[in-house]
Backbone as CSV, one residue per row, in Angstrom:
resi,resn,N_x,N_y,N_z,CA_x,CA_y,CA_z,C_x,C_y,C_z
1,MET,-14.094,-8.819,-3.555,-13.790,-7.791,-2.560,-14.323,-8.206,-1.185
2,LYS,-15.561,-8.738,-1.170,-16.151,-9.134,0.109,-15.426,-10.329,0.702
3,GLN,-14.974,-11.235,-0.146,-14.224,-12.373,0.360,-12.891,-11.934,0.961
4,ILE,-12.165,-11.116,0.229,-10.840,-10.692,0.680,-10.941,-9.908,1.976
5,PHE,-11.748,-8.851,1.969,-11.809,-7.966,3.128,-12.770,-8.450,4.213
6,GLY,-13.353,-9.609,3.971,-14.137,-10.260,5.015,-13.313,-11.300,5.748
7,PHE,-12.035,-11.433,5.366,-11.178,-12.423,6.005,-10.882,-12.017,7.449
8,GLN,-10.486,-12.988,8.239,-10.367,-12.835,9.692,-9.578,-11.611,10.136
9,TRP,-8.379,-11.405,9.585,-7.559,-10.304,10.122,-8.062,-8.931,9.716
10,PHE,-8.902,-8.856,8.684,-9.541,-7.583,8.373,-10.735,-7.350,9.305
11,GLN,-11.435,-8.406,9.641,-12.604,-8.279,10.516,-12.221,-7.934,11.956
12,THR,-11.036,-8.398,12.395,-10.633,-8.199,13.786,-9.496,-7.201,13.963
13,GLY,-8.779,-6.888,12.875,-7.639,-5.982,12.968,-6.381,-6.657,13.481
14,ARG,-6.416,-7.972,13.589,-5.265,-8.722,14.089,-5.354,-10.158,13.582
15,GLY,-4.248,-10.879,13.653,-4.258,-12.271,13.224,-4.627,-13.198,14.360
16,GLU,-4.524,-14.497,14.100,-4.801,-15.509,15.116,-3.486,-16.068,15.635
17,LEU,-3.382,-16.204,16.940,-2.173,-16.732,17.566,-2.104,-18.250,17.419
18,THR,-0.883,-18.765,17.338,-0.681,-20.203,17.347,-0.814,-20.702,18.794
19,LYS,-0.781,-21.997,18.985,-0.871,-22.562,20.339,0.294,-22.112,21.223
20,SER,1.418,-21.783,20.579,2.592,-21.340,21.343,2.568,-19.844,21.634
21,GLY,1.501,-19.173,21.196,1.345,-17.751,21.497,2.072,-16.808,20.564
22,THR,2.358,-17.261,19.338,3.017,-16.403,18.356,2.127,-16.245,17.124
23,TYR,2.467,-15.260,16.301,1.783,-15.077,15.024,2.642,-15.709,13.935
24,ARG,2.037,-16.561,13.144,2.792,-17.211,12.078,2.240,-16.849,10.699
25,GLU,0.943,-16.965,10.514,0.344,-16.615,9.221,0.217,-15.109,9.044
26,PHE,0.045,-14.412,10.124,-0.283,-12.988,10.055,0.960,-12.110,10.147
27,HIS,1.108,-11.224,9.168,2.095,-10.148,9.185,1.332,-8.827,9.069
28,PRO,1.872,-7.725,9.538,1.208,-6.434,9.310,0.949,-6.158,7.828
29,ARG,1.845,-6.642,6.955,1.643,-6.406,5.520,0.394,-7.100,5.003
30,ASN,-0.021,-8.217,5.651,-1.218,-8.925,5.199,-2.462,-8.047,5.322
31,TYR,-2.431,-7.133,6.289,-3.546,-6.219,6.527,-3.407,-4.963,5.668
32,TRP,-2.247,-4.324,5.740,-2.096,-3.004,5.119,-1.882,-3.048,3.610
33,LEU,-1.198,-4.054,3.114,-0.861,-4.055,1.693,-2.085,-4.097,0.776
34,PRO,-3.057,-5.014,0.997,-4.255,-4.996,0.148,-5.048,-3.689,0.263
35,LEU,-5.134,-3.138,1.460,-5.868,-1.880,1.636,-5.194,-0.734,0.893
36,LEU,-3.876,-0.660,0.993,-3.145,0.381,0.278,-3.236,0.186,-1.229
37,GLY,-3.180,-1.077,-1.666,-3.302,-1.346,-3.090,-4.641,-0.886,-3.634
38,LEU,-5.689,-1.110,-2.866,-7.031,-0.722,-3.301,-7.215,0.791,-3.308
39,TYR,-6.801,1.454,-2.246,-7.098,2.880,-2.099,-6.091,3.812,-2.781
40,THR,-4.923,3.292,-3.170,-3.962,4.144,-3.874,-3.755,3.720,-5.320
41,GLY,-4.068,2.467,-5.636,-3.821,1.979,-6.988,-2.342,1.795,-7.277
42,ALA,-1.509,1.850,-6.252,-0.066,1.741,-6.452,0.347,0.312,-6.765
43,ARG,1.453,0.174,-7.459,2.024,-1.123,-7.774,2.580,-1.741,-6.486
44,ILE,2.589,-3.081,-6.436,2.994,-3.754,-5.201,4.445,-3.431,-4.837
45,ARG,5.308,-3.322,-5.819,6.709,-3.012,-5.530,6.846,-1.610,-4.957
46,GLU,6.035,-0.675,-5.452,6.067,0.698,-4.949,5.672,0.748,-3.480
47,LEU,4.659,-0.024,-3.122,4.159,-0.005,-1.752,5.118,-0.709,-0.797
48,CYS,5.673,-1.830,-1.235,6.531,-2.621,-0.347,7.807,-1.883,0.042
49,GLN,8.219,-0.898,-0.742,9.491,-0.237,-0.479,9.357,1.110,0.227
50,ILE,8.128,1.529,0.549,7.977,2.862,1.131,8.586,2.927,2.532
51,LYS,9.201,4.056,2.790,9.771,4.330,4.104,8.758,5.113,4.930
52,LEU,8.955,5.129,6.238,8.058,5.902,7.104,8.105,7.369,6.732
53,SER,9.262,7.834,6.295,9.406,9.242,5.903,8.672,9.562,4.608
54,ASP,8.233,8.525,3.871,7.465,8.741,2.643,5.994,9.002,2.930
55,ILE,5.565,8.750,4.151,4.183,9.059,4.546,4.222,10.429,5.203
56,ARG,3.707,11.423,4.511,3.943,12.813,4.896,2.647,13.595,5.089
57,LEU,2.785,14.679,5.810,1.654,15.576,6.063,1.853,16.850,5.261
58,HIS,0.933,17.134,4.359,0.970,18.345,3.556,0.637,19.537,4.427
59,GLU,1.096,20.691,4.043,0.847,21.905,4.832,-0.633,22.195,4.991
60,SER,-1.454,21.601,4.101,-2.904,21.792,4.174,-3.551,20.886,5.213
61,GLY,-2.766,19.919,5.731,-3.314,18.952,6.680,-3.686,17.628,6.050
62,THR,-3.315,17.422,4.794,-3.613,16.188,4.074,-2.449,15.210,4.168
63,TRP,-2.731,14.012,4.636,-1.713,12.964,4.665,-1.612,12.323,3.285
64,TYR,-0.392,12.025,2.862,-0.193,11.428,1.546,1.047,10.546,1.547
65,ILE,1.141,9.675,0.532,2.338,8.868,0.321,3.142,9.490,-0.811
66,ASP,4.397,9.761,-0.541,5.310,10.256,-1.564,5.999,9.037,-2.172
67,ILE,5.595,8.671,-3.372,6.178,7.512,-4.053,7.389,7.973,-4.841
68,ASN,8.555,7.513,-4.433,9.804,7.995,-5.005,10.859,6.893,-4.968
69,ASP,12.052,7.216,-5.456,13.157,6.252,-5.423,14.347,6.810,-4.650
70,THR,14.055,7.638,-3.656,15.117,8.269,-2.882,15.044,7.875,-1.410
71,GLY,16.114,8.163,-0.688,16.156,7.908,0.737,15.709,9.126,1.517
72,THR,15.872,9.073,2.828,15.450,10.183,3.684,16.272,11.442,3.428
73,ASP,17.471,11.270,2.856,18.330,12.423,2.570,18.084,13.013,1.195
74,GLY,17.118,12.444,0.464,16.814,12.955,-0.861,17.712,12.393,-1.955
75,GLN,18.702,11.573,-1.580,19.592,10.966,-2.552,19.025,9.625,-3.037
76,SER,19.513,9.169,-4.163,19.037,7.907,-4.725,19.239,6.758,-3.742
77,ASP,18.224,5.902,-3.633,18.273,4.742,-2.749,18.370,3.492,-3.613
78,ASN,19.454,2.752,-3.496,19.671,1.575,-4.335,18.657,0.465,-4.096
79,ASN,17.978,0.492,-2.950,16.979,-0.534,-2.640,15.565,-0.133,-3.049
80,LYS,15.435,1.036,-3.671,14.134,1.481,-4.161,14.226,1.696,-5.664
81,SER,13.176,1.312,-6.359,13.154,1.524,-7.802,11.717,1.729,-8.264
82,LEU,11.559,2.454,-9.370,10.253,2.732,-9.935,10.225,2.310,-11.396
83,LYS,9.046,2.134,-11.931,8.908,1.701,-13.324,9.486,2.738,-14.277
84,ASN,9.196,4.019,-14.005,9.701,5.109,-14.839,9.544,6.423,-14.077
85,LEU,9.940,7.526,-14.702,9.869,8.829,-14.040,8.438,9.238,-13.723
86,ALA,7.481,8.796,-14.542,6.075,9.140,-14.311,5.541,8.520,-13.027
87,SER,6.255,7.505,-12.524,5.809,6.831,-11.300,6.027,7.682,-10.057
88,ILE,6.880,8.699,-10.157,7.107,9.588,-9.017,5.858,10.444,-8.827
89,ARG,5.253,10.365,-7.663,3.999,11.079,-7.454,3.668,11.145,-5.975
90,ARG,2.670,11.956,-5.642,2.185,12.071,-4.277,0.699,11.701,-4.273
91,VAL,0.377,10.634,-3.537,-0.994,10.114,-3.529,-1.614,10.319,-2.152
92,PRO,-2.718,11.059,-2.053,-3.350,11.285,-0.742,-3.910,9.997,-0.154
93,LEU,-3.860,9.896,1.169,-4.399,8.728,1.857,-5.913,8.876,2.032
94,HIS,-6.623,7.864,1.656,-8.085,7.850,1.773,-8.481,7.952,3.247
95,PRO,-9.562,8.664,3.560,-10.014,8.783,4.954,-10.201,7.444,5.651
96,HIS,-10.595,6.400,4.910,-10.770,5.093,5.531,-9.452,4.562,6.073
97,LEU,-8.355,4.769,5.344,-7.040,4.339,5.824,-6.665,5.076,7.101
98,LEU,-7.004,6.348,7.170,-6.716,7.130,8.378,-7.538,6.614,9.547
99,ASN,-8.801,6.300,9.287,-9.669,5.788,10.359,-9.212,4.419,10.858
100,LEU,-8.567,3.651,9.991,-8.094,2.319,10.378,-6.791,2.379,11.169
101,GLY,-6.187,3.562,11.239,-5.019,3.740,12.096,-3.675,3.719,11.406
102,ILE,-3.634,4.062,10.127,-2.361,3.971,9.415,-1.316,4.942,9.960
103,ILE,-1.733,6.127,10.404,-0.763,7.085,10.937,-0.301,6.650,12.326
104,GLU,-1.201,6.102,13.122,-0.807,5.576,14.432,0.186,4.421,14.268
105,TRP,-0.023,3.590,13.238,0.904,2.492,12.987,2.262,3.029,12.533
106,LYS,2.253,4.027,11.683,3.497,4.671,11.251,4.264,5.196,12.462
107,ASP,3.567,5.887,13.357,4.207,6.449,14.547,4.727,5.350,15.472
108,ARG,3.970,4.258,15.576,4.391,3.153,16.446,5.665,2.503,15.890
109,LEU,5.697,2.300,14.585,6.887,1.738,13.961,8.105,2.636,14.198
110,GLN,7.881,3.929,14.082,8.973,4.883,14.293,9.475,4.819,15.732
111,SER,8.555,4.717,16.680,8.939,4.659,18.090,9.676,3.365,18.420
112,GLU,9.451,2.319,17.607,10.130,1.033,17.807,11.486,0.989,17.101
113,GLY,11.840,2.075,16.413,13.146,2.153,15.773,13.213,1.718,14.328
114,PHE,12.062,1.470,13.701,12.054,1.072,12.296,12.032,2.306,11.399
115,ASP,12.474,2.138,10.161,12.438,3.254,9.219,11.648,2.935,7.948
116,ARG,11.169,1.667,7.829,10.354,1.277,6.684,8.963,0.879,7.156
117,PHE,7.960,1.079,6.278,6.585,0.760,6.649,6.358,-0.745,6.716
118,PHE,7.125,-1.491,5.917,7.030,-2.953,5.953,8.404,-3.532,6.277
119,PRO,8.869,-3.376,7.508,10.221,-3.848,7.863,10.361,-5.361,7.864
120,GLU,9.247,-6.081,7.813,9.316,-7.543,7.795,9.649,-8.099,6.415
121,LEU,9.667,-7.243,5.389,9.918,-7.702,4.027,11.408,-7.679,3.703
122,SER,11.872,-8.733,3.062,13.272,-8.829,2.658,13.449,-8.299,1.239
123,HIS,14.640,-7.791,0.956,14.926,-7.205,-0.350,15.513,-8.242,-1.297
124,ASP,15.046,-8.227,-2.540,15.571,-9.076,-3.590,16.250,-8.187,-4.635
125,ASP,17.415,-8.596,-5.101,18.182,-7.756,-6.024,17.451,-7.510,-7.341
126,ILE,16.572,-8.415,-7.734,15.859,-8.270,-9.004,14.480,-7.630,-8.816
127,LYS,13.711,-8.130,-7.863,12.322,-7.686,-7.708,12.096,-6.803,-6.491
128,GLY,13.184,-6.351,-5.875,13.046,-5.436,-4.750,12.345,-6.070,-3.561
129,TYR,11.612,-5.251,-2.819,10.905,-5.733,-1.630,9.580,-6.422,-1.967
130,GLY,9.178,-6.369,-3.223,7.859,-6.892,-3.576,7.805,-8.367,-3.905
131,LYS,8.946,-9.023,-4.031,8.960,-10.419,-4.478,8.152,-11.333,-3.556
132,GLY,8.452,-11.316,-2.273,7.768,-12.202,-1.343,6.285,-11.904,-1.225
133,SER,5.929,-10.630,-1.302,4.520,-10.244,-1.146,3.691,-10.637,-2.359
134,THR,4.284,-10.568,-3.543,3.578,-11.002,-4.749,3.240,-12.479,-4.645
135,LYS,4.207,-13.269,-4.203,4.005,-14.709,-4.028,2.988,-14.974,-2.924
136,TRP,3.098,-14.227,-1.815,2.167,-14.424,-0.698,0.728,-14.152,-1.125
137,PHE,0.483,-13.054,-1.844,-0.892,-12.684,-2.168,-1.526,-13.711,-3.096
138,GLY,-0.758,-14.207,-4.074,-1.298,-15.245,-4.953,-1.655,-16.490,-4.174
139,GLY,-0.798,-16.855,-3.210,-1.080,-18.018,-2.374,-2.266,-17.789,-1.457
140,PHE,-2.415,-16.567,-0.962,-3.533,-16.206,-0.089,-4.864,-16.408,-0.817
141,LEU,-4.958,-15.926,-2.046,-6.198,-16.074,-2.824,-6.481,-17.539,-3.138
142,ALA,-5.424,-18.297,-3.395,-5.607,-19.704,-3.774,-5.965,-20.586,-2.577
143,THR,-5.243,-20.432,-1.470,-5.441,-21.337,-0.331,-6.657,-20.966,0.511
144,LYS,-6.938,-19.681,0.650,-8.049,-19.265,1.509,-9.394,-19.260,0.790
145,PHE,-9.383,-18.989,-0.524,-10.653,-18.855,-1.244,-10.783,-19.814,-2.414
146,GLY,-9.722,-20.557,-2.715,-9.789,-21.518,-3.809,-9.765,-20.898,-5.187
147,TRP,-9.270,-19.665,-5.300,-9.209,-19.004,-6.602,-8.064,-19.598,-7.416
148,GLU,-8.297,-19.809,-8.694,-7.266,-20.366,-9.562,-6.129,-19.362,-9.757
149,ARG,-4.930,-19.865,-9.784,-3.757,-19.005,-10.005,-3.496,-18.934,-11.510
150,ASP,-4.430,-18.274,-12.210,-4.359,-18.195,-13.670,-3.968,-16.809,-14.160
151,GLY,-3.577,-15.931,-13.225,-3.151,-14.590,-13.619,-4.290,-13.610,-13.823
152,ARG,-5.528,-14.035,-13.631,-6.669,-13.135,-13.852,-6.975,-12.290,-12.622
153,LYS,-6.730,-12.830,-11.441,-6.940,-12.083,-10.201,-5.616,-12.047,-9.445
154,THR,-4.995,-10.892,-9.434,-3.700,-10.714,-8.783,-3.732,-9.423,-7.981
155,PHE,-2.640,-9.094,-7.324,-2.578,-7.828,-6.588,-2.815,-6.647,-7.521
156,HIS,-2.367,-6.773,-8.768,-2.534,-5.691,-9.743,-4.007,-5.408,-10.025
157,SER,-4.884,-6.354,-9.686,-6.322,-6.149,-9.905,-6.855,-4.994,-9.059
158,PHE,-6.232,-4.731,-7.896,-6.646,-3.576,-7.099,-6.442,-2.300,-7.905
159,ARG,-5.330,-2.225,-8.604,-5.017,-1.057,-9.435,-6.058,-0.900,-10.543
160,HIS,-6.408,-2.015,-11.179,-7.427,-1.971,-12.225,-8.768,-1.505,-11.665
161,THR,-9.094,-1.984,-10.465,-10.372,-1.615,-9.842,-10.448,-0.126,-9.587
162,LEU,-9.381,0.445,-9.032,-9.372,1.883,-8.763,-9.483,2.687,-10.059
163,ILE,-8.724,2.295,-11.071,-8.757,3.021,-12.349,-10.149,2.962,-12.967
164,THR,-10.763,1.771,-12.954,-12.093,1.609,-13.535,-13.124,2.474,-12.818
165,LYS,-13.056,2.478,-11.479,-14.014,3.274,-10.705,-13.821,4.767,-10.970
166,CYS,-12.567,5.206,-11.025,-12.285,6.621,-11.278,-12.795,7.051,-12.648
167,MET,-12.656,6.187,-13.634,-13.064,6.532,-14.998,-14.572,6.449,-15.173
168,ASN,-15.173,5.358,-14.682,-16.585,5.105,-14.960,-17.545,5.817,-14.018
169,GLU,-17.180,5.931,-12.733,-18.099,6.517,-11.765,-17.806,7.984,-11.468
170,HIS,-16.544,8.382,-11.631,-16.179,9.751,-11.272,-15.731,10.585,-12.463
171,SER,-15.697,9.964,-13.647,-15.301,10.675,-14.873,-14.055,11.525,-14.645
172,LEU,-13.061,10.928,-14.036,-11.852,11.658,-13.682,-11.050,11.998,-14.935
173,PRO,-10.602,13.252,-15.075,-9.791,13.634,-16.233,-8.532,12.766,-16.312
174,PRO,-8.107,12.400,-17.511,-6.947,11.512,-17.689,-5.695,11.985,-16.954
175,HIS,-5.408,13.289,-16.980,-4.197,13.783,-16.343,-4.244,13.558,-14.837
176,ARG,-5.406,13.765,-14.247,-5.534,13.597,-12.800,-5.433,12.122,-12.423
177,LEU,-6.046,11.240,-13.221,-5.953,9.810,-12.966,-4.520,9.325,-13.148
178,ALA,-3.825,9.861,-14.139,-2.431,9.478,-14.382,-1.552,9.864,-13.204
179,GLN,-1.853,10.999,-12.579,-1.046,11.418,-11.429,-1.254,10.469,-10.246
180,ILE,-2.479,10.044,-10.036,-2.771,9.144,-8.918,-2.092,7.790,-9.125
181,THR,-2.137,7.288,-10.358,-1.676,5.925,-10.621,-0.232,5.835,-11.096
182,GLY,0.379,6.979,-11.426,1.770,6.932,-11.848,1.972,6.571,-13.299
183,HIS,1.002,6.940,-14.134,1.152,6.781,-15.578,1.693,8.081,-16.169
184,SER,2.094,8.021,-17.418,2.547,9.226,-18.100,1.427,10.252,-18.106
185,ARG,1.769,11.503,-17.851,0.754,12.557,-17.774,0.225,12.959,-19.145
186,GLY,0.843,12.478,-20.212,0.396,12.787,-21.568,1.570,12.832,-22.529
187,ASN,1.260,12.883,-23.816,2.318,12.862,-24.830,2.502,14.182,-25.552
188,SER,1.677,15.160,-25.231,1.779,16.432,-25.940,2.630,17.432,-25.167
189,VAL,3.054,18.479,-25.857,3.831,19.543,-25.225,3.003,20.215,-24.135
190,LEU,1.716,20.359,-24.393,0.846,21.024,-23.419,0.797,20.265,-22.099
191,THR,0.588,18.941,-22.167,0.450,18.162,-20.933,1.779,17.998,-20.220
192,ASN,2.857,17.871,-20.963,4.155,17.637,-20.344,4.848,18.899,-19.869
193,THR,4.553,20.015,-20.495,5.260,21.257,-20.178,4.442,22.197,-19.310
194,TYR,3.163,22.307,-19.633,2.360,23.336,-18.985,1.395,22.811,-17.920
195,THR,1.158,21.493,-17.912,0.253,20.930,-16.920,1.065,20.330,-15.777
196,LYS,0.955,20.905,-14.603,1.721,20.456,-13.443,0.875,19.533,-12.570
197,ASP,1.543,18.672,-11.832,0.836,17.790,-10.909,0.119,18.603,-9.840
198,LEU,-1.059,18.129,-9.480,-1.850,18.804,-8.464,-1.312,18.489,-7.070
199,GLU,-1.556,19.383,-6.138,-1.157,19.162,-4.752,-2.028,18.053,-4.140
200,PRO,-1.498,17.312,-3.146,-2.261,16.215,-2.540,-3.622,16.630,-1.999
201,ASP,-3.732,17.836,-1.454,-5.015,18.256,-0.890,-6.079,18.429,-1.969
202,VAL,-5.661,18.767,-3.195,-6.611,18.892,-4.303,-7.050,17.498,-4.770
203,LEU,-6.101,16.601,-4.871,-6.426,15.230,-5.276,-7.292,14.517,-4.238
204,LEU,-7.153,14.893,-2.974,-7.905,14.231,-1.911,-9.405,14.342,-2.147
205,LYS,-9.842,15.415,-2.754,-11.269,15.602,-3.005,-11.813,14.466,-3.877
206,THR,-10.983,13.991,-4.786,-11.380,12.870,-5.644,-11.223,11.546,-4.913
207,VAL,-10.068,11.341,-4.288,-9.775,10.076,-3.613,-10.784,9.795,-2.499
208,ALA,-11.158,10.836,-1.756,-12.064,10.661,-0.617,-13.450,10.189,-1.042
209,GLU,-13.816,10.409,-2.310,-15.132,10.000,-2.798,-15.183,8.534,-3.203
210,LEU,-14.021,7.886,-3.284,-13.992,6.473,-3.690,-14.605,5.595,-2.607
211,ASP,-15.577,4.790,-2.994,-16.258,3.900,-2.057,-16.282,2.501,-2.651
212,PHE,-15.562,1.581,-2.016,-15.480,0.218,-2.525,-16.379,-0.735,-1.736
213,GLY,-17.184,-0.200,-0.832,-18.139,-1.023,-0.107,-17.539,-1.874,0.994
214,ILE,-16.379,-1.484,1.515,-15.740,-2.309,2.562,-15.585,-1.552,3.879
215,THR,-16.087,-0.336,3.934,-15.864,0.505,5.119,-16.321,-0.159,6.401
216,GLU,-17.475,-0.807,6.373,-18.027,-1.419,7.578,-17.449,-2.804,7.849
217,MET,-16.675,-3.332,6.912,-16.175,-4.696,7.043,-14.844,-4.775,7.780
218,VAL,-14.049,-3.720,7.706,-12.671,-3.782,8.186,-12.535,-3.107,9.548
219,ALA,-11.980,-3.835,10.511,-11.763,-3.303,11.861,-10.455,-2.523,11.911
220,LYS,-10.356,-1.624,12.871,-9.141,-0.832,13.049,-7.970,-1.748,13.405
221,PHE,-6.806,-1.410,12.897,-5.613,-2.228,13.100,-5.203,-2.226,14.571
222,ASP,-4.900,-3.428,15.073,-4.470,-3.592,16.459,-2.959,-3.354,16.521
223,LEU,-2.545,-2.241,17.093,-1.135,-1.860,17.106,-0.268,-2.838,17.877
224,ASP,-0.724,-3.266,19.049,0.068,-4.190,19.862,0.226,-5.538,19.163
225,ALA,-0.854,-6.038,18.591,-0.777,-7.297,17.856,0.146,-7.148,16.654
226,GLY,0.087,-5.998,16.013,0.939,-5.753,14.857,2.413,-5.804,15.206
227,ILE,2.772,-5.193,16.332,4.177,-5.204,16.759,4.631,-6.619,17.093
228,GLN,3.772,-7.385,17.780,4.153,-8.759,18.103,4.318,-9.583,16.834
229,ALA,3.386,-9.429,15.877,3.462,-10.178,14.626,4.718,-9.797,13.845
230,LEU,5.065,-8.530,13.901,6.269,-8.049,13.222,7.525,-8.671,13.839
231,ARG,7.586,-8.673,15.161,8.739,-9.270,15.846,8.833,-10.774,15.587
232,ASP,7.675,-11.447,15.581,7.669,-12.886,15.309,8.210,-13.171,13.913
233,ALA,7.796,-12.346,12.947,8.251,-12.540,11.559,9.749,-12.306,11.438
234,ILE,10.245,-11.266,12.073,11.663,-10.953,12.007,12.490,-12.024,12.715
235,ASN,11.983,-12.531,13.840,12.683,-13.601,14.560,12.793,-14.860,13.708
236,ARG,11.733,-15.176,12.972,11.776,-16.354,12.099,12.799,-16.177,10.988
237,GLN,12.896,-14.967,10.481,13.882,-14.695,9.426,15.294,-14.911,9.945
238,HIS,15.566,-14.463,11.165,16.892,-14.642,11.759,17.198,-16.124,11.978
239,LYS,16.188,-16.884,12.426,16.392,-18.316,12.654,16.673,-19.043,11.352
240,ASP,15.950,-18.641,10.283,16.138,-19.265,8.974,17.554,-19.026,8.447
241,LYS,18.089,-17.853,8.758,19.435,-17.534,8.288,20.495,-18.275,9.107
């Protein structure tokens, strides 16, 4: 955790420019994706496909991510997919994510005319928007820290970390943990019929208590640098095509 979140773009909130004044290694997803994976426990494919409209404000004042497979009109979106129906859920955003500027970044993306949180990611017919990011993260761990690509430390490890902390340190009831992580809420008639998902503001009380020891390590996201890095990435994609 200290190695990952002690890396340069987490410490400064921005990447390093090349000699030509562009961002090449750094994408906004390099900053936000690991943080979202850690604090929400969401699967990488779920995170890579979220739209700006999926980041919502509850009437209670709680910001949350609505993980779904629909578009802004509520109809099915062919470019979004979930593992199963249990994956549909609303996960509150941890206060640390808010302090790092995730809502300001959402608003900036919207003002620039984008409709997805990770517009730099390309869609794959089989693996959705998560294909490139899965490959990138494995390469990031291997090239920057020398970690073996043996399948033991992957993006999914963030999900395991959140689940372990919720179970061992917070003794979170199974139904509540299942709602956060998108697992089946249970196999009995009682859990499936009579137990309803909690509102995001209720879940926030649990999520806000999660402490992974990185609060002081990560700098607030640089919005201007993020936009430039996003444009550089999109320009490279156009040139490649």
